[in-house]
N, C-alpha and C positions, 0 to 999 in steps of 0.2 A: 563538571556539564562542558561541552563543544564548545570549541574556540571558535571565534569566528571563521577562520579559514578553513574549518571543519563542518562546519553548520551545513554544507549540502552532501555530504559524503555520504553516503549507503550505496549498495551494491547497484541494488533494483535504479539507482537513476543514471547508472552508467551506459543505458539506454541500446544494448547489444543483445544478441541470444536471438535464435530462432524469431523469422518472422513478428521484427521489432517493430515492423511499419506498421504494424495494427496492434500488436499486443505492447502492453508498456508495461506489466511485471506479470506472475503470477506467486501467490501465499498458497500455503498447504498449513493450516492450521489444527492442532492435536487438543483434545481435552481432555486434562486425568484430572483424578481427586484421592484422595488418601484414606487406605477403609477407616474405620472405626470413630471418624470424624465428619463432622456438618460441614454441606457448602459454605462458603463464603459468607450466603448473607445470612445463615441461621446461627454464623457461630459467634462466641463471643470473642472478647479484646485477648482473653490466655489461648483461646481455643488458635485464634488467625495468628498469631504470635510462635503459636507450638509448630504451626502449618510449613511460615515463614522459615524457622530456627532447619527442620526437619528437610528440607529440600536443598537451603541451603549445603546442611552441612553432607548431603548425599553426595551434592556436586564437588566440595572439596576430598573429599574421599575417592572422586575416580580422578584426581589428581591433574596430569598435564592435559585431560577431555577437557577439561573448563578454562583452561588457561589464560587462552583468549578472549577471554567476558569478564567484563566490568560488572559487580554489584551493584542495584541501585535502590536501595530504600524510597517508595514514593515519599516518601515524609519528609524527603531528604533534600527533595523539589520543588522550588516554587511553580506560581501558574503557569509561566513561560515554558520553564522547560519541560515542563510537562506536556504542556500544548505541542510546543514541538517532537517529542517524541512522537504524536498523535497525527501531526503534519509529515512527518517522514517516513507513517508504518509502523512506527516500532512497536508503538503500545495501543490499546484499544481505548477510544474516549470512555469507556467507562470506564477502567482501571485510573485514566486521568479522574476523574469524577470521585468514584468513591475509592480511592487508594488508602483507605485506613490498614494500618500493615500490607498494604500491598506492596510489591518490590517485582524488580527485572535484572533479567541477566540478558547483556547485552552483549553480542561478538564483536569485534573489535571491527570487522567489516561489514558490518550490519546486517548481514542476511541471515541471520537467527537470533529471536530473542524468545525469552521463557518467562511468561508474564504469571508472577504467586500472589494471590487470591484477588482473582479477577473474580469473573461470574463462578470460575471452577479455581479449586487448589490450582490449577497449572493450565498454563496454557502454550505449549510449544510452538511455535511460528517459524517458518521459513519464509523469504520472499527475496525472488528472482525477477530477473528484468528476460525482455520475451516471453518466449512459450515451453519453459522447462518443469512444467508438471510434476512430472516423474524424479526430475534432478531436486525439486525444494520437495520433494515425500519424501526423498532419500535423506536431504540434511537433518527433516525434523523427526524423521522416525530414528537416529543414530542416536539424539541426544533423549529421545524417551527410548530406547532400549538403554542408555546408562542411566538412567536416573530408576527404571522400572529394577533393573538390577538389585540398587541400594534401597527399595522403597516398593513399602504393598500397593497395589492401586483396587484401589474398590471394582471390583468385575464380578460377573452374575454367567453363570453359563449357559443361560437361556437368552440373556438381555444383551453382553459383552459388556463395554466400560460404560461405569454408571456417570451422571453429567446432570448439573442441575438444572438441564432445560432439558427434556425430554426427545425434545429435535436432534440433542446430540449423541443421546443412547447409540451404543452399537460400539463401532469403530472410532467415534470422536474425533472426526475427520471430517472438517468442512475447508475446501480446493476452491478457488478464486480467483480469475484470470480477469484480469480489468486493461478495455479494450479501447479505443481511438476510435470511433466511429461516423466520423462527418459526413460521409458521402452515404449513408444509410438515414441518417437525420435530413441531408438538403433534398432526397429524392424521395423524402417523408416514405420512406420503407419501413421505420425503424418501428411503428405501433404494430404493426405487423409483425416483426420477431418478434418484439417482446412477449408478446401473447404467444405467440408461438415456445418463447422460451419457458414461458410458464407450465404450458399444458406437457413439458414435458420433465416437469421436476427443478425446475433450477429458480433461481430468484435471481431478481434482477435489482441492483443498488447503485446506488452513485459511488463518489469518488473514495467516502470515508466511509463505506459501509451500510447496516439497518439504519433504515431513516433519514438518509440524505439523502440528496436529490440530483437528477444528473445536470452537471454543469461542464460547461467545456466541452460537450461532445462525448465525456470518459463514462462507460457502462461498466460496472462491475456486475458478472456473473458466475456463481457459484450453486454449486450441489446445495440441495433440500434434506436427502435422505442420509441417512448414515446408520440405520439399522436392515438388518438382511441383508447389503452387498460387501465385500469386502474390499480392504483398500482400490486394491486394483482395476477395481468395474469400476467405484467412483471416477477414478482420473481418466479410466480410457472413454466413458463415458463422456466427461466434462473437455477430455479434449478433444474426441470427436468432432461434440459440438461447437467448441469454439472454430475449428477448421472448417466447418461449413460456414461458419460467422463471416469467418477472415476471409471466406471465396467470392461470400454475398456483399463484402468491405469493398473487395478490389474492383467487381461487376463494378460494382457501381460507381467506383473512383474513374475507372474508363469511362463509363459513360460520360461523367462531368468533361472529365477530360477530352472527350470526340467531340460533344456538342458545347461545352462553356470555357476551351482554353482560357482564351481574354479574359473573363469574364475572373476565372478562377485564378488567374495571374492577377490580378488587379487588385479579388481580396486579399491575395497573401500581403501585396506591396503595401496595401494601405496598413492590413496591419502589421507590419513591421514599423511604417510609417509612425503609427498613434506609439507603439511600442516603447520606440526611439524618441517621440518627440511629446508625448501628452504630457500635462504638469500633476491633471488629476485624472483616477481609475480607481471604480473600485473592483470588488474582487471578481464578481460574476465578470465583467466586461476585462477584466483581464483571462481569465482562462477563454472566455469567448476569440480573445483576440489570439491565444498562443494556438488556438486548436484552428484556426485561419492559415497564423503561420506554420503550422507543421502540415495542414494538410498543402500545404506551397512546396516544403520542402520536400518532404514522401513521392510531388509528383515530378519532381525534379524543376519546379517552377524559379525557385529560390537555392540558389547557390552559396557556398562556403560558410555554415554551420553544421553542426552534427545532431545527435538527440542528445545526447547527455547533457547541451545546454540546453533543451528547451523541457526535459526532466530537470533539470536543477531550477529551474524559472516555477513549474510547479509548484515547490517548496517555498521559495521564496518569497513570494506573493503569499502568503499567508499571513493571519495576524498575527500570529507568535512571532513566526521567523522575522518580519519587520520592525516589531517591539527590540527582538536581539540583537540585530544587526544594528539600530537605531537607539541600541544600548538605556533606553529609557520606555516605561509605558506611552502608550499610543492610544489616543480618543481615535474613533473610528474613521473622524473626517481629517486626522495628520496623520492614522494609515494612506487615505487614498491619494493623499499627498505623496509620502515615502515610497508607496509603491511604484510607480514611475520614475520617481528616481533610484531607486536599486535596480530597476528594471534595465533603463540604461545602462550602468555602472556597469550592470554584466555583460552586456551587450559587447562595453566600451574594452571590460578587461580581458572579455576573448576577441575580437576583435586584432588586441595590442598582441598578445600570445601568439595569434596566429602570424602576424607579420612577421614576431622574431622568429619564427621555425623557420618562414619558408626565407627568410636571409640566408 
Protein backbone atom coordinates (compact mmCIF):
# COMPACT_ATOMS: atom_id res chain seq x y z
CA UNK A 1 0.00 0.00 0.00
CA UNK A 2 1.04 3.65 -0.23
CA UNK A 3 3.92 5.05 1.77
CA UNK A 4 3.18 8.23 3.71
CA UNK A 5 4.84 10.35 1.04
CA UNK A 6 2.63 8.77 -1.62
CA UNK A 7 -0.66 9.10 0.24
CA UNK A 8 -1.72 12.27 -1.54
CA UNK A 9 -0.65 11.05 -4.98
CA UNK A 10 -3.23 10.91 -7.74
CA UNK A 11 -3.24 12.64 -11.09
CA UNK A 12 -6.59 14.39 -10.50
CA UNK A 13 -5.11 15.99 -7.37
CA UNK A 14 -2.72 18.02 -9.53
CA UNK A 15 -5.44 20.67 -9.96
CA UNK A 16 -4.53 21.43 -13.56
CA UNK A 17 -6.53 21.19 -16.76
CA UNK A 18 -9.18 23.23 -18.56
CA UNK A 19 -11.65 25.17 -16.39
CA UNK A 20 -9.76 24.14 -13.25
CA UNK A 21 -11.17 27.07 -11.27
CA UNK A 22 -14.58 25.39 -11.22
CA UNK A 23 -13.99 21.78 -12.36
CA UNK A 24 -12.07 19.72 -9.80
CA UNK A 25 -12.05 16.52 -11.85
CA UNK A 26 -13.85 14.38 -14.41
CA UNK A 27 -14.42 10.65 -14.36
CA UNK A 28 -15.39 8.21 -17.08
CA UNK A 29 -16.38 4.68 -16.06
CA UNK A 30 -17.18 1.75 -18.34
CA UNK A 31 -19.13 -1.29 -17.07
CA UNK A 32 -18.53 -4.69 -18.68
CA UNK A 33 -19.44 -8.31 -17.92
CA UNK A 34 -18.15 -11.65 -19.13
CA UNK A 35 -20.38 -13.96 -21.16
CA UNK A 36 -21.94 -17.03 -19.55
CA UNK A 37 -21.11 -15.99 -16.00
CA UNK A 38 -23.60 -14.50 -13.51
CA UNK A 39 -23.27 -10.96 -12.22
CA UNK A 40 -21.12 -10.79 -9.05
CA UNK A 41 -24.06 -10.51 -6.64
CA UNK A 42 -25.47 -13.79 -8.03
CA UNK A 43 -22.13 -15.59 -8.50
CA UNK A 44 -20.67 -18.29 -6.27
CA UNK A 45 -17.21 -18.04 -4.72
CA UNK A 46 -15.90 -20.33 -7.41
CA UNK A 47 -17.38 -18.16 -10.16
CA UNK A 48 -16.07 -14.85 -8.79
CA UNK A 49 -12.63 -16.43 -8.45
CA UNK A 50 -12.87 -17.55 -12.06
CA UNK A 51 -13.88 -14.04 -13.16
CA UNK A 52 -10.90 -12.53 -11.35
CA UNK A 53 -8.51 -15.08 -12.89
CA UNK A 54 -9.87 -14.55 -16.42
CA UNK A 55 -9.48 -10.76 -16.22
CA UNK A 56 -6.02 -10.93 -14.62
CA UNK A 57 -4.96 -13.45 -17.27
CA UNK A 58 -6.25 -11.23 -20.07
CA UNK A 59 -4.26 -8.28 -18.72
CA UNK A 60 -1.13 -10.42 -18.47
CA UNK A 61 -1.48 -11.46 -22.12
CA UNK A 62 -1.38 -7.79 -23.15
CA UNK A 63 2.19 -7.56 -21.89
CA UNK A 64 3.59 -4.04 -21.70
CA UNK A 65 0.15 -2.39 -21.87
CA UNK A 66 -0.36 -3.19 -18.18
CA UNK A 67 3.25 -2.89 -16.98
CA UNK A 68 2.48 0.33 -15.10
CA UNK A 69 -0.39 -1.25 -13.14
CA UNK A 70 -0.41 -2.80 -9.69
CA UNK A 71 -2.78 -5.69 -9.00
CA UNK A 72 -4.48 -5.58 -5.59
CA UNK A 73 -6.85 -8.32 -4.37
CA UNK A 74 -9.20 -6.44 -2.06
CA UNK A 75 -9.11 -9.18 0.56
CA UNK A 76 -5.39 -8.46 0.98
CA UNK A 77 -6.12 -4.89 2.12
CA UNK A 78 -7.28 -3.85 5.57
CA UNK A 79 -10.22 -1.57 6.19
CA UNK A 80 -8.18 1.63 6.32
CA UNK A 81 -6.34 0.81 3.09
CA UNK A 82 -9.61 0.15 1.27
CA UNK A 83 -11.14 3.36 2.55
CA UNK A 84 -8.11 5.38 1.45
CA UNK A 85 -8.70 4.12 -2.08
CA UNK A 86 -12.32 5.30 -1.78
CA UNK A 87 -11.27 8.69 -0.43
CA UNK A 88 -8.88 9.10 -3.37
CA UNK A 89 -11.69 8.03 -5.76
CA UNK A 90 -9.66 5.04 -7.00
CA UNK A 91 -12.38 2.53 -6.08
CA UNK A 92 -16.09 2.76 -5.37
CA UNK A 93 -17.51 2.51 -1.84
CA UNK A 94 -19.39 -0.57 -3.11
CA UNK A 95 -16.18 -2.46 -3.90
CA UNK A 96 -14.63 -1.47 -0.57
CA UNK A 97 -17.68 -2.77 1.32
CA UNK A 98 -18.41 -5.89 -0.77
CA UNK A 99 -14.94 -7.01 -1.73
CA UNK A 100 -15.19 -10.82 -1.64
CA UNK A 101 -13.02 -11.88 -4.57
CA UNK A 102 -12.94 -8.24 -5.63
CA UNK A 103 -9.70 -6.82 -6.98
CA UNK A 104 -8.19 -3.69 -8.42
CA UNK A 105 -5.76 -2.90 -11.22
CA UNK A 106 -4.38 0.57 -10.41
CA UNK A 107 -2.14 2.48 -12.78
CA UNK A 108 0.83 4.01 -11.03
CA UNK A 109 -0.22 7.59 -11.78
CA UNK A 110 -3.70 6.98 -10.35
CA UNK A 111 -5.40 8.15 -13.55
CA UNK A 112 -6.82 4.71 -14.43
CA UNK A 113 -8.27 2.05 -12.15
CA UNK A 114 -9.95 -1.21 -13.13
CA UNK A 115 -12.32 -2.74 -10.57
CA UNK A 116 -13.06 -6.46 -10.67
CA UNK A 117 -16.17 -8.06 -9.17
CA UNK A 118 -17.76 -4.79 -8.19
CA UNK A 119 -21.46 -4.51 -9.17
CA UNK A 120 -20.30 -5.70 -12.62
CA UNK A 121 -17.43 -8.01 -13.47
CA UNK A 122 -15.43 -5.04 -14.73
CA UNK A 123 -15.53 -1.31 -14.03
CA UNK A 124 -12.86 0.53 -16.03
CA UNK A 125 -12.39 4.07 -14.76
CA UNK A 126 -10.32 7.10 -15.71
CA UNK A 127 -10.23 10.23 -13.53
CA UNK A 128 -8.47 13.39 -14.68
CA UNK A 129 -8.18 16.99 -13.42
CA UNK A 130 -10.15 19.80 -15.05
CA UNK A 131 -12.70 19.47 -17.83
CA UNK A 132 -11.13 16.63 -19.83
CA UNK A 133 -14.06 14.33 -20.58
CA UNK A 134 -12.87 13.27 -24.02
CA UNK A 135 -9.36 12.56 -22.71
CA UNK A 136 -10.75 10.51 -19.82
CA UNK A 137 -12.92 8.57 -22.26
CA UNK A 138 -9.93 7.82 -24.47
CA UNK A 139 -7.97 6.52 -21.48
CA UNK A 140 -10.76 4.22 -20.29
CA UNK A 141 -11.66 3.09 -23.80
CA UNK A 142 -8.06 2.10 -24.51
CA UNK A 143 -8.08 -0.51 -21.73
CA UNK A 144 -11.61 -1.58 -22.60
CA UNK A 145 -10.42 -2.38 -26.14
CA UNK A 146 -7.33 -4.19 -24.86
CA UNK A 147 -9.33 -6.44 -22.53
CA UNK A 148 -12.08 -7.01 -25.09
CA UNK A 149 -9.37 -8.35 -27.40
CA UNK A 150 -8.88 -11.22 -24.94
CA UNK A 151 -12.30 -11.56 -23.26
CA UNK A 152 -15.81 -12.11 -24.62
CA UNK A 153 -18.05 -9.46 -23.09
CA UNK A 154 -21.80 -9.92 -22.66
CA UNK A 155 -23.35 -8.00 -25.57
CA UNK A 156 -26.78 -7.96 -27.14
CA UNK A 157 -27.35 -6.67 -30.68
CA UNK A 158 -30.48 -4.83 -29.59
CA UNK A 159 -29.55 -3.58 -26.11
CA UNK A 160 -25.77 -3.27 -26.27
CA UNK A 161 -23.50 -4.22 -23.36
CA UNK A 162 -25.38 -6.06 -20.61
CA UNK A 163 -24.91 -4.85 -17.04
CA UNK A 164 -26.06 -5.73 -13.53
CA UNK A 165 -28.04 -2.49 -13.23
CA UNK A 166 -30.51 -1.85 -16.08
CA UNK A 167 -29.65 1.86 -16.08
CA UNK A 168 -26.15 1.03 -17.35
CA UNK A 169 -27.27 -1.18 -20.24
CA UNK A 170 -26.21 0.04 -23.67
CA UNK A 171 -22.83 1.72 -23.74
CA UNK A 172 -22.16 0.94 -20.08
CA UNK A 173 -20.73 4.45 -19.89
CA UNK A 174 -21.07 6.73 -16.88
CA UNK A 175 -19.36 10.09 -17.12
CA UNK A 176 -19.28 12.61 -14.29
CA UNK A 177 -17.88 16.04 -13.50
CA UNK A 178 -16.95 17.25 -10.00
CA UNK A 179 -17.68 20.98 -9.69
CA UNK A 180 -16.91 23.52 -6.99
CA UNK A 181 -19.98 25.82 -6.91
CA UNK A 182 -19.71 28.10 -3.87
CA UNK A 183 -21.01 31.23 -5.58
CA UNK A 184 -24.19 29.58 -6.86
CA UNK A 185 -24.81 28.28 -3.34
CA UNK A 186 -24.04 31.62 -1.65
CA UNK A 187 -26.36 33.46 -4.06
CA UNK A 188 -29.08 30.83 -3.52
CA UNK A 189 -29.27 29.90 -7.19
CA UNK A 190 -28.29 26.27 -6.68
CA UNK A 191 -31.80 24.82 -6.12
CA UNK A 192 -33.04 26.13 -9.44
CA UNK A 193 -29.92 24.82 -11.16
CA UNK A 194 -30.19 21.34 -9.65
CA UNK A 195 -33.84 21.13 -10.68
CA UNK A 196 -32.91 22.10 -14.24
CA UNK A 197 -30.14 19.49 -14.34
CA UNK A 198 -32.49 16.71 -13.26
CA UNK A 199 -34.96 17.74 -15.96
CA UNK A 200 -32.36 17.21 -18.69
CA UNK A 201 -31.53 13.71 -17.46
CA UNK A 202 -28.50 14.34 -15.28
CA UNK A 203 -27.94 12.91 -11.81
CA UNK A 204 -26.67 15.23 -9.08
CA UNK A 205 -24.69 13.76 -6.18
CA UNK A 206 -22.13 14.59 -3.54
CA UNK A 207 -18.38 14.07 -3.38
CA UNK A 208 -18.52 10.26 -3.22
CA UNK A 209 -21.33 9.58 -5.64
CA UNK A 210 -24.71 7.98 -5.19
CA UNK A 211 -26.24 8.39 -1.76
CA UNK A 212 -23.78 11.05 -0.56
CA UNK A 213 -24.66 14.60 0.38
CA UNK A 214 -23.26 17.80 -1.06
CA UNK A 215 -20.60 19.15 1.33
CA UNK A 216 -17.91 21.74 0.80
CA UNK A 217 -19.94 23.13 -2.12
CA UNK A 218 -18.76 20.20 -4.27
CA UNK A 219 -21.37 18.87 -6.68
CA UNK A 220 -21.02 15.85 -8.95
CA UNK A 221 -23.16 15.71 -12.10
CA UNK A 222 -23.36 12.67 -14.36
CA UNK A 223 -25.38 11.13 -17.16
CA UNK A 224 -28.26 8.81 -16.31
CA UNK A 225 -29.00 7.47 -19.80
CA UNK A 226 -26.65 4.90 -21.34
CA UNK A 227 -29.05 3.15 -23.73
CA UNK A 228 -29.82 4.56 -27.18
CA UNK A 229 -27.03 7.14 -27.20
CA UNK A 230 -23.50 6.66 -28.54
CA UNK A 231 -20.60 7.49 -26.23
CA UNK A 232 -19.74 10.63 -28.20
CA UNK A 233 -23.25 12.03 -27.68
CA UNK A 234 -23.26 11.28 -23.95
CA UNK A 235 -19.93 13.06 -23.52
CA UNK A 236 -20.90 15.98 -25.75
CA UNK A 237 -24.16 16.56 -23.87
CA UNK A 238 -22.47 16.40 -20.46
CA UNK A 239 -19.70 18.76 -21.50
CA UNK A 240 -22.15 21.23 -23.03
CA UNK A 241 -24.26 21.37 -19.87
CA UNK A 242 -21.14 21.54 -17.69
CA UNK A 243 -19.94 24.59 -19.61
CA UNK A 244 -23.29 26.27 -18.95
CA UNK A 245 -22.94 25.54 -15.22
CA UNK A 246 -19.37 26.91 -15.27
CA UNK A 247 -20.62 30.09 -16.93
CA UNK A 248 -23.32 30.54 -14.29
CA UNK A 249 -20.85 29.93 -11.46
CA UNK A 250 -18.37 32.42 -12.90
CA UNK A 251 -21.12 35.00 -13.31
CA UNK A 252 -22.22 34.47 -9.70
CA UNK A 253 -18.62 34.83 -8.52
CA UNK A 254 -18.27 38.12 -10.36
CA UNK A 255 -21.52 39.37 -8.83
CA UNK A 256 -20.24 38.51 -5.36
CA UNK A 257 -16.89 40.09 -6.08
CA UNK A 258 -18.47 43.31 -7.31
CA UNK A 259 -20.87 43.64 -4.40
CA UNK A 260 -19.12 41.96 -1.46
CA UNK A 261 -15.38 41.95 -2.13
CA UNK A 262 -14.38 42.79 1.46
CA UNK A 263 -16.80 40.25 2.92
CA UNK A 264 -15.43 37.54 0.61
CA UNK A 265 -11.85 38.45 1.52
CA UNK A 266 -12.78 38.33 5.21
CA UNK A 267 -14.52 34.97 4.76
CA UNK A 268 -11.47 33.49 3.02
CA UNK A 269 -9.10 34.99 5.60
CA UNK A 270 -11.12 33.61 8.50
CA UNK A 271 -11.11 30.19 6.82
CA UNK A 272 -7.35 30.39 6.44
CA UNK A 273 -6.94 31.33 10.09
CA UNK A 274 -9.07 28.46 11.33
CA UNK A 275 -7.40 25.95 9.00
CA UNK A 276 -4.01 26.95 10.42
CA UNK A 277 -4.86 27.46 14.08
CA UNK A 278 -7.94 25.46 15.11
CA UNK A 279 -7.42 22.58 17.55
CA UNK A 280 -10.63 20.60 16.88
CA UNK A 281 -12.41 20.35 13.54
CA UNK A 282 -15.10 18.08 12.08
CA UNK A 283 -14.95 16.81 8.52
CA UNK A 284 -17.94 18.96 7.50
CA UNK A 285 -16.38 22.09 8.99
CA UNK A 286 -13.06 21.38 7.27
CA UNK A 287 -14.78 20.92 3.92
CA UNK A 288 -16.62 24.26 4.27
CA UNK A 289 -13.47 26.10 5.33
CA UNK A 290 -11.52 24.64 2.42
CA UNK A 291 -14.32 25.74 0.08
CA UNK A 292 -14.20 29.30 1.45
CA UNK A 293 -10.40 29.36 1.19
CA UNK A 294 -10.52 27.96 -2.34
CA UNK A 295 -13.03 30.59 -3.46
CA UNK A 296 -10.77 33.32 -2.06
CA UNK A 297 -7.83 31.85 -3.93
CA UNK A 298 -9.77 31.53 -7.21
CA UNK A 299 -10.92 35.16 -6.97
CA UNK A 300 -7.38 36.42 -6.36
CA UNK A 301 -8.10 37.45 -2.77
CA UNK A 302 -5.48 35.05 -1.36
CA UNK A 303 -2.04 34.63 -2.86
CA UNK A 304 0.83 32.20 -2.52
CA UNK A 305 -0.90 28.82 -2.78
CA UNK A 306 -2.11 26.50 -5.53
CA UNK A 307 -4.94 24.11 -6.31
CA UNK A 308 -2.80 21.03 -5.81
CA UNK A 309 -2.51 21.88 -2.12
CA UNK A 310 -6.26 22.44 -1.88
CA UNK A 311 -6.99 19.12 -3.60
CA UNK A 312 -4.50 17.34 -1.34
CA UNK A 313 -6.33 18.69 1.67
CA UNK A 314 -9.65 17.33 0.35
CA UNK A 315 -8.09 13.87 0.66
CA UNK A 316 -6.03 14.45 3.79
CA UNK A 317 -9.01 15.41 6.00
CA UNK A 318 -10.90 12.17 5.40
CA UNK A 319 -11.09 9.55 8.20
CA UNK A 320 -8.98 6.76 6.69
CA UNK A 321 -6.23 9.11 5.54
CA UNK A 322 -6.02 10.65 9.00
CA UNK A 323 -5.69 7.22 10.59
CA UNK A 324 -3.04 6.22 8.06
CA UNK A 325 -1.02 9.36 8.82
CA UNK A 326 -1.42 8.86 12.56
CA UNK A 327 -0.35 5.23 12.25
CA UNK A 328 -3.21 3.91 14.34
CA UNK A 329 -6.98 3.64 14.58
CA UNK A 330 -8.60 6.86 15.77
CA UNK A 331 -11.94 7.46 17.44
CA UNK A 332 -14.18 10.16 15.90
CA UNK A 333 -13.08 12.59 18.64
CA UNK A 334 -9.41 11.82 17.99
CA UNK A 335 -9.91 12.34 14.25
CA UNK A 336 -11.41 15.76 14.94
CA UNK A 337 -8.19 16.66 16.78
CA UNK A 338 -5.87 15.04 14.25
CA UNK A 339 -7.54 16.77 11.30
CA UNK A 340 -6.48 20.38 12.06
CA UNK A 341 -3.03 19.19 13.16
CA UNK A 342 -2.46 17.52 9.78
CA UNK A 343 -3.89 20.51 7.88
CA UNK A 344 -1.52 22.89 9.70
CA UNK A 345 1.39 20.53 9.06
CA UNK A 346 0.65 20.43 5.35
CA UNK A 347 0.33 24.23 5.14
CA UNK A 348 3.68 24.58 6.95
CA UNK A 349 5.35 22.09 4.60
CA UNK A 350 3.99 23.94 1.59
CA UNK A 351 5.25 27.31 2.83
CA UNK A 352 8.70 25.91 3.64
CA UNK A 353 8.95 24.34 0.19
CA UNK A 354 7.89 27.60 -1.47
CA UNK A 355 10.47 29.55 0.53
CA UNK A 356 13.25 27.19 -0.56
CA UNK A 357 12.25 27.55 -4.21
CA UNK A 358 12.28 31.35 -3.95
CA UNK A 359 15.78 31.53 -2.45
